[in-house]
DOMAR-740658 format. One record per residue: residue in three letters; x, y, z of N, C-alpha, C in turn. Coordinates in steps of 0.001 Angstrom, whole numbers, padded with zeros to 6 digits, always signed. Each point is the difference from the previous one (the first is absolute). Layout:
N
ALAXYZXYZXYZ;...
//
This chain:
264
UNK+082637+119805+113277+001233+000629+000466-000031+001519-000163;UNK-001201+000542-000314-000105+001457-000080+000269+000641+001354;UNK-000224-000765+001094+000213+000542+001342+001471+000261+000280;UNK+000878-000473-000867+001438+000227+000148+000341+001484-000017;UNK-000815+000802-000652+000293+001423-000198-000665+000867+001064;UNK+000727+001012+000427-000623+001091+000753-000397+001060-001018;UNK-001277+000273-000097-000510+000965-000979-000233+001335+000706;UNK+000597+001051-000551-000119+001334+000571-000650+000903-001041;UNK-001155+000570+000337-000656+000963-000881+000645+001363+000214;UNK+000624+000533-001049+000683+001288+000094-000922+001165-000323;UNK-000878-000202-000961-001023+000970-000357-000917-000685-000997;UNK-001011+000689-000481-000932-000621-000941+000754-000481-001236;UNK-000156-001280-000327+000620-000553-001195+001473-000308+000132;UNK+000541-000075+001212+001425-000267+000179+000223-000814+001267;UNK+000614-001183-000175+000269-000889+001109+001457-000473-000041;UNK+000559-000228+001179+001282-000682+000144-000264-001421+000462;UNK+000723-000958-000574-000102-001397+000411+001383-000418+000501;UNK+000101-000165+001302+001285-000211+000657+000136-001469+000372;UNK+001166-000572-000303+000284-001376+000389+000903-000001+001231;UNK-000223-000951+000912+000691+000040+001292+001414-000570-000048;UNK+000751+000344-001020+001398-000386-000076+000824+000999+000798;UNK+001210-000415+000372+000860+000911+000759+000243+001300-000757;UNK-000073-000041-001350+000192+001206-000805-001309+000718-000317;UNK-001100-000455+000586-001326+000609-000196-000253+000356-001462;UNK-000086-001025-000824-000244+000182-001430-001394+000587-000206;UNK-000092+001070-000802-001273+000688-000190-000320+000156-001483;UNK-001212-000405-000368-000558+000251-001323-001154+000994+000161;UNK-000416+000600-001117-001052+001016+000072-001042-000259-001086;UNK-001263+000169+000365-001101-000101-000946-000569+001391-000228;UNK-000059+000404-001283-000498+001315-000390-001230-000224-000875;UNK-001142+000496+000439-001251-000239-000715-000436+001249-000750;UNK-000285-000192-001285-000605+001049-000800-001429-000363-000345;UNK-000645+000836-000813-001400-000240-000349-000164-001161-000974;UNK+001075-000357-000749-000107-001062-000990+000829-001234+000338;UNK+001149+000187+000609+000817-001150+000392+000893+000388+001169;UNK+000674-001007+000549+000888+000211+001132+001394-000465-000366;UNK+000993+000652+000580+001388-000402-000150+000495-000522+001343;UNK+000622-001170-000042+000672-000557+001164+001493+000238-000176;UNK+000556+000865+000840+001415+000338-000077+000777-001068+000768;UNK+000561-000949-000747+000749-001144+000518-000933-001047+000614;UNK+000503-001239+000069-000825-001109+000496+000648-000741+001158;UNK+001038+000591+000598+000543-000545+001230+000749-001303-000153;UNK+000011-000764+001079+000824-001205+000100-000600-001216-000692;UNK-001319-000020-000163-000638-001165-000603-000365-001069+001003;UNK+000023+000319+001279-000333-000973+001037-001496-000010+000272;UNK-000604+001150+000161-001445+000094+000167-000710+000133-001332;UNK-001317-000076+000031-000809+000096-001218-000292+001475-000276;UNK+000885+000627-000763-000136+001425-000285-001283+000287-000783;UNK-000353-000873-000910-001208+000270-000793-001245+000018+000886;UNK-000102-000972+000909-001155-000019+000900-000030+001258+000850;UNK+001167+000450+000423+000064+001204+000840-000491+001223-000747;UNK+000437+000194-001249-000393+001214-000720-001446-000080-000483;UNK-000490-001208-000263-001392-000125-000442-000983+000260+001132;UNK+000469-000017+001232-000839+000436+001108-000122+001526+000050;UNK+000875+000686-000730+000057+001459+000050-000612+000664-001230;UNK+000070-000660-001166-000475+000610-001243-000602-001050-000913;UNK-000973+000435-000811-000548-000874-001035+000460+000441-001389;UNK+000951+000947-000065+000515+000456-001284+000982-001031-000571;UNK+000157-000056-001329+001070-000812-000589+001349+000464+000546;UNK+000901-000939+000247+001257+000315+000689+001179-000164-000946;UNK+000804+001042-000098+001274-000023-000709+001114+000047+001027;UNK+000921-000956-000051+001187+000017+000852+001080+000833-000679;UNK+000653+000866+000757+001187+000695-000486+001123-000258+001004;UNK+001032-000696-000451+001166-000282+000839+000980+001162-000075;UNK+000380+000557+001154+000972+001081+000007+001388-000486-000398;UNK+000287-001269+000205+001227-000640-000474-000167-001501+000176;UNK+001047-000763-000298-000147-001445-000154+000478-000813+001195;UNK+000275+000609+001143+000471-000777+001144-001135-000849+000574;UNK+000396-001137+000602-000949-001032+000410-001122+000527+000900;UNK+000291+000985+000851-000987+000476+000961-000989+000992-000606;UNK+000087+000202-001301-000928+000901-000692-000783-000714-001105;UNK+000366-001248-000306-000637-000716-001117-000605-001336+000427;UNK+000022-000299+001300-000375-001340+000455-001415-000410-000329;UNK-000941+000958-000019-001397-000327-000280-000418+000214-001435;UNK+000948+000275-000893-000354+000260-001406-000811-001129-000615;UNK+000305-001231+000393-000635-001166-000624-001522+000003+000159;UNK-000523+000788+000903-001432+000020+000279-000763+000980-000889;UNK+000722+000715-000877-000619+001074-000785+000284-000188-001487;UNK-000965+000452-000824+000133-000155-001447+000808+001131-000635;UNK-000095+001210+000538+000678+001150-000591+001126+000472+000925;UNK+001217-000015-000544+001175+000395+000772+000843+000939-000848;UNK+000344+001151+000547+000845+000954-000701+001237+000333+000804;UNK+001066+000359-000700+001225+000446+000648+000865+000702-001041;UNK+001179+000451+000416+000939+000646-000915+000663-001046-000893;UNK+000350+000348-001247+000645-000973-000885+001259-000638+000590;UNK+000775+000750+000786+001221-000561+000580-000290-001006+001108;UNK-001174+000092+000600-000372-000934+001067-000739-001219-000537;UNK-000590+000113-001193-000888-001046-000509+000642-001385-000069;UNK+001245-000151-000499+000565-001361-000072+000097-000681+001365;UNK+000376+000740+001036+000090-000578+001341-001380-000330+000550;UNK-000968+000863-000244-001365-000275+000443-000504-001287-000636;UNK+000276-000166-001292-000518-001168-000720+000712-001290+000389;UNK+001250+000083+000448+000725-001213+000399-000516-000574+001312;UNK-000493+000842+000893-000390-000477+001312+001224-000306+000850;UNK-000227-000676+001128+001089-000330+000921-000199-001435+000481;UNK+000975-000904-000231-000159-001395+000423+000077-000158+001510;UNK-000498-001148+000482-000091-000240+001443+001357+000028+000677;UNK+001053-000487-000674+001303-000068+000674+000591+001375+000275;UNK-000521+001039-000650+000483+001366+000262-000863+000721+001030;UNK-001066-000647+000467-000907+000631+000949-000088-000746+001322;UNK+000779-001066+000154-000128-000819+001207+000294+000798+001261;UNK+000944+000931-000088+000338+000822+001161-001141+000911+000415;UNK-000826+000385-000989-001043+000991+000246-001079-000530+000926;UNK-000329-001278-000135-001150-000542+000725+000393-000593+001351;UNK+001165+000340+000503+000345-000301+001380-000999+000718+000904;UNK-000710-000741+000875-001008+000660+000853+000567+001156+000806;UNK+001299-000008+000263+000601+001095+000743+000016+001311-000756;UNK-000273-000041-001318-000014+001215-000807-001304+000778+000130;UNK-001009-000618+000642-001333+000592-000022-000451+000431+001384;UNK-000867+000977+000008-000570+000522+001226-001375-000592+000265;UNK-000383-001045-000748-001271-000696+000189+000176-001432-000488;UNK-000943-000858+000366+000037-001383-000456-000240-000054-001509;UNK+000721-000919-000674-000264-000210-001418-001430-000511-000185;UNK-000628+000305-001132-001405-000370-000193-000204-001510+000049;UNK-001144-000466+000511-000312-001431-000021+000044-000532-001424;UNK+000607-001166-000166+000086-000618-001324+001182+000437-000822;UNK+000757+000965+000482+001176+000450-000745+001127-001010+000176;UNK+000575-000457-001126+001061-001010+000011+001326+000692-000303;UNK+000813+000185+001021+001235+000767-000161+000925-000620-001030;UNK+000119-001326+000029+000968-000677-000867-000329+000173-001478;UNK-001261+000204-000319-000412+000114-001403-000128+001443-000466;UNK+000270+000949+000878-000240+001394-000344+000912+000463-001125;UNK-000590+000574-001032+000748+000567-001123-000854+001071-000655;UNK+000642+000776-000862-000721+000980-000810+000083-000494-001442;UNK-001084-000528-000541+000065-000630-001312+000185+001018-001121;UNK+000524-000439-001135+000073+000888-001160-001391+000501-000385;UNK-000048+001196-000557-001281+000568-000413+000202+000982-001136;UNK-001088+000527-000486+000051+000911-001141-000139+001449+000435;UNK+000750+000866-000652-000199+001445+000114-000843+000433-001191;UNK-001153+000572+000268-000935+000354-001070+000093+001470-000410;UNK+000631+000830+000841+000117+001429-000297+001401+000468+000362;UNK+000599+000803-000863+001295+000608+000275-000190+001503+000185;UNK+000575+000530+001078-000162+001417+000326+001358+000649+000159;UNK+000160+001165-000617+001263+000722+000070-000284+001447+000403;UNK+001050+000759+000130-000059+001390+000442-001102+000791-000710;UNK-000862+000635+000805-001029+000875-000540-001297-000669-000381;UNK-000051-001323-000013-001251-000681-000331-001059+000300+001063;UNK-001236+000097-000442-001124+000209+000904-000839-001271+000050;UNK-000292-000463+001207-000837-001175+000206-001359+000505+000457;UNK-000981-000074-000881-001315+000538+000299-000853-000959+000805;UNK-000686+000550+001011-000898-000804+000827-001443+000494-000121;UNK-000241+000934-000894-001314+000617-000134+000075+001443+000442;UNK-000330+000259+001262+000003+001360+000516+001333+000412+000604;UNK+001004-000840-000118+001342+000340+000485+001006-000768-000846;UNK+001256+000411+000060+001031-000704-000753+001297+000018+000797;UNK+000889-000915-000346+001318-000097+000615+001055+000231-001072;UNK+000888+000966+000245+001081+000278-000934+001232-000798+000393;UNK+000629-000621-000983+001166-000843+000228+001266+000851+000008;UNK+000797-000156+001048+001310+000632+000098+001049-001107+000029;UNK+000950+000037-000921+001084-000980+000022+001022+000469+001019;UNK+000137-000745+001077+000872+000404+001120+000989-001123+000316;UNK+000944-000271-000900+000918-001133+000184+001069+000303+001045;UNK+000772-001012+000307+001093+000122+000956-000017-001159+000969;UNK-001108-000170+000712-000187-001193+000836-000011-001236-000896;UNK-000689+000100-001104-000015-001027-001052-000215+000728-001320;UNK+000396-000654-001092-000039+000672-001306-001407+000402-000405;UNK-000972-000821+000306-001356+000252-000468-000906+000648+001028;UNK+000546+000665+000989-000835+000623+001033-000859+001120-000584;UNK-001264-000005+000372-000879+001117-000319-000707+000452+001268;UNK-000377+001263+000016-000897+000551+001002-001260+000452-000731;UNK-001088+000123+000732-001282+000370-000595-000535+001233+000715;UNK-000419+001007-000783-000442+001273+000568-001425+000297-000431;UNK-000875+000087+000984-001371+000449-000229+000000+001506+000250;UNK+000190+000778-001062+000180+001451+000153-001280+000690+000460;UNK-001163-000530-000367-001250+000653+000383-000229-000080+001501;UNK+000456-001087+000611-000160-000169+001454+001325+000133+000751;UNK+001069+000261-000760+001325+000287+000562+000520-001164+000850;UNK-000150-001203-000555+000456-001220+000675+001122-000612-000820;UNK+001139-000280+000650+001163-000577-000673+000305-001362+000605;UNK-000005-001033-000847+000363-001353+000403+001465-000203-000388;UNK+000874-000099+001001+001435+000035-000282+000642-001372-000102;UNK-000770-001086+000223+000616-001320-000052+001157-000093+000979;UNK+001143-000494-000485+001186-000135+000857+001010+001119-000222;UNK-000431+001102-000584+000932+001092-000266+000357+000733+001285;UNK-000985+000208+000868+000280+000734+001236-000855-000541+001136;UNK+000639-000225+001129-000635-000294+001280+001111+000052+001046;UNK-000313+000219+001263+001057+000026+001010+000528-001408+000255;UNK+001300-000095+000310+000596-001303+000265+001044-000347-001033;UNK+000136-001295-000294+001016-000472-000942-000433+000252-001437;UNK+000822+000732-000734-000241+000279-001415+000964-000856-000811;UNK-000564-000945-000742+000816-001002-000694+000303+000458-001427;UNK+001234+000409-000211+000475+000347-001337+001202-000911-000271;UNK-000208-001277+000296+001098-000966+000012-000309-001242-000817;UNK-001025+000070-000853-000362-001139-000825+000727+000076-001346;UNK+000023-001113-000756+000707+000034-001288-000471+001107-000941;UNK-001283+000344+000045-000514+001054-000889-000190+001335+000717;UNK+000579+000147+001200-000045+001289+000691+001022+000952-000605;UNK-000268+001286+000118+000916+001019-000516-000103+001226+000892;UNK+001090+000345+000680-000033+001087+000973-000252+001356-000661;UNK+000630+000253-001132-000215+001284-000678-001467+000161-000399;UNK-000589-001063-000525-001414+000063-000368-000873+000174+001243;UNK+000385-000654+001089-000776+000129+001233+000016+001447+000491;UNK+001170+000616-000003+000099+001401+000425-000865+000900-000878;UNK+000007-000257-001311-000819+000807-000912-001488-000200+000277;UNK-000400-001232+000317-001410-000272+000297-000438+000703+001277;UNK+000856-000020+001026-000336+000670+001250-000054+001518-000191;UNK+000925+000536-000790-000031+001441-000265-001291+000385-000712;UNK-000411-000821-000940-001244+000268-000704-001198-000075+000948;UNK-000002-000993+000873-001110-000158+000934-000035+001146+001008;UNK+001186+000472+000408+000060+001138+000921-000582+001249-000655;UNK+000282+000192-001286-000546+001154-000716-001517-000082-000125;UNK-000515-001213-000065-001444-000215-000140-000725+000101+001337;UNK+000730-000096+001102-000628-000187+001307-000945+001127+000390;UNK+000216+001203-000499-000897+001107+000351-001401-000200-000581;UNK-000122-000879-001001-001295-000279-000613-000689-001212+000619;UNK+000656-000628+000993-000472-001265+000564-000691+000240+001337;UNK-001135-000670+000182-000740+000042+001265+000202-001280+000796;UNK-000001-001151-000694+000235-001293+000626+001157-000683-000717;UNK+001036-000380+000745+001148-000724-000546-000044-001410+000557;UNK-000231-000980-000880-000306-001365+000422+001073-000964-000486;UNK+000806-000566+000921+001107-000882-000371-000396-001474+000016;UNK+000891-000844-000517-000244-001432-000035+000322-000718+001289;UNK+000655+000682+000933+000364-000608+001282-000071+001048+001102;UNK-000219-000466+001199+000087+000870+001159-001226+000854+000220;UNK+000116+000990+000888-001145+000854+000326-000489+000775-001223;UNK-001287+000320+000012-000602+000780-001084-001149+000809+000565;UNK-000325+001148-000599+000810+000705-001007+001281+000535+000617;UNK+000988+000239-000854+001279+000516+000464-000084+001504+000256;UNK+000814+000514+000938+000101+001458+000137+000441+000609-001324;UNK-000609+001095-000391+000247+000553-001326+001392+000574-000151;UNK+000668+000281+001113+001368+000507-000115+001040-001116-000047;UNK-000451-001261+000110+000960-001105+000067+000816-000116-001282;UNK-000653+000136-001153+000721-000153-001259+000971+001154-000205;UNK-000357+001189+000480+000935+001123-000101+001213-000216+000911;UNK-000239-000550+001186+001111-000303+000899+000893-001087-000582;UNK-000619-000992-000642+000784-001048-000645+000841+000583-001133;UNK-000582+000892-000775+000743+000617-001097+001216+000769+000529;UNK-000197+000759+001068+001118+000745+000585+001070-000953+000524;UNK-000427-001080+000642+000951-000962+000566+000800-000697-001102;UNK-000658-000325-001106+000717-000631-001114+001049+000945-000586;UNK-000307+001283-000050+001006+000971-000445+001216-000035+000927;UNK-000247-000164+001294+001109-000097+000949+000790-001287-000204;UNK-000705-001092-000319+000695-001265-000305+000913+000181-001204;UNK-000513+000591-001060+000781+000208-001222+001200+000904+000267;UNK-000173+000963+000885+001074+000944+000315+001035-000587+000957;UNK-000191-001239+000423+000950-000632+000907-000119+000457+001440;UNK-001159+000521+000372-000193+000546+001337-000662-000983+000961;UNK-000296-001230-000492-000629-001021+000831+000932-001202+000068;UNK+000315-000442+001205+000892-001151+000159-000714-001285-000409;UNK+000778-001021-000331-000572-001260-000454+000844-001154+000510;UNK-000541-001195-000136+000716-001218+000345-000328-001057-001036;UNK+000821-001027-000054-000216-001104-000939-000528-001200+000781;UNK-001030-000632-000553-000648-001102+000700-000415-001068-001002;UNK-000187-001220+000485-000535-001069-000842-001520+000034+000060;UNK-000636-000467-001061-001453-000030-000076-000413-001166-000885;UNK-001296-000334-000040-000455-001048-000922+000279+000316-001463;UNK+000324+001272-000302+000249+000409-001386+001479+000241-000247;UNK+000826-000512+000887+001440+000175-000141+000507+001088+000933;UNK+001216+000424-000245+000602+001044+000823-000594+001350-000369;UNK-000380+000762+001028-000644+001291-000231+000687+001075+000835;UNK-000114+001228-000465+000421+001149+000790-001240+000604+000639;UNK+000080+000258+001304-001158+000471+000757+000264+001406+000525;UNK-000887+000916-000329+000024+001359+000527-001156+000113+000992;UNK+000305+000443+001206-001020+000097+001038-000362+001463+000246;UNK-001307+000262-000013-000487+001346+000263-001045-000010+001093;UNK-000527+001149+000373-000992+000065+001085-001323-000664-000366;UNK-000366+000011-001276-001273-000601-000429+000185-001168-000953;UNK+001189-000106-000611+000200-000959-001082+001333-000719+000173;UNK+000034-001216-000491+001261-000708-000221+000051-000352-001482;UNK+001035+000428-000671+000129-000221-001435+000972-001144-000240;UNK-000443-001034-000720+000827-001152-000337+000328+000051-001477;UNK+001280+000102-000336+000457+000052-001384+000829-001227-000315;UNK-000156-000531-001214+000856-001115-000399+001392+000515-000331;UNK+000990-000839+000227+001394+000366-000295+000411-000553-001367;
//
C-alpha cells in the first residue's frame, strides 16, 4: 500500500508524502546524516513505513505536530514516536473505528482505496509516545536539526518544526489557505493568534513553508497576511455567521484566503 502516497522530492533529503484525500493530507520526511524525522504519519490507510523506507535507510523518528487522526494514523508502524506533552495522551489513546467510519467513505478520496484495505475495520490503535518535545528542544539528525516551536491554538499540543540551517518551517495545521479550525474542545483563539503572530515574525527567516494540508510550499507572505487578517477579526472588522458543524455550533469568519471556524 506504499503506492497510496504521491511522493514529491522537494530537495536533497526532503520529501513530501501526499495522501489523495479531499484535504490532501501531507507528511514530510527529513533525512540527516544519522537519522531521519518523519513529520506526521497521515491517515494510516497506506503503508507509510514502506513508503519512507523506499526513500531512506536511516533510522526513523516520527514527530507528530499534534494528535488529530490525520496526523497520527501511521504511528503504529514505527518504534520511535515523539510529540508535545499536551498531545501525548491523545496520541497514545488512538482512535476507535466508530469515530472514523465517516472518513473512509470512498467519496472522501481522490483515488481508489488501496487493495486489501477493509473500511469497516479501520482504526488507529493505541500506541506509545517515546519522546516528549517542548518549546526550544532540538531534534538532532546528524548534520541538521529541527527546533521545536510550541504553536498552540488549533490544538493544545500543536508544534511546528524549524530547520534553521536550511530555513525550512513545518507548520503542521497552524497555517494553510482554506478552513482554519479553531473550534475543537482544546482549541484556543487567543493562543492561535499568538502562534500566528510568532510565525509571521519568523517568516523572514523562512525559505520553505510546508503545511500539513493543501498546496506546498506556501507563499512566504501568506502567514503575514493571515496575521493581519486575524488582527482585523479581533478588531471586529470582519463579518461572521453562525453555522452547525461536526464539532457543534461554530462562528465562521470568511476572508479572501481563509475561513476561520471558532467554537462558541
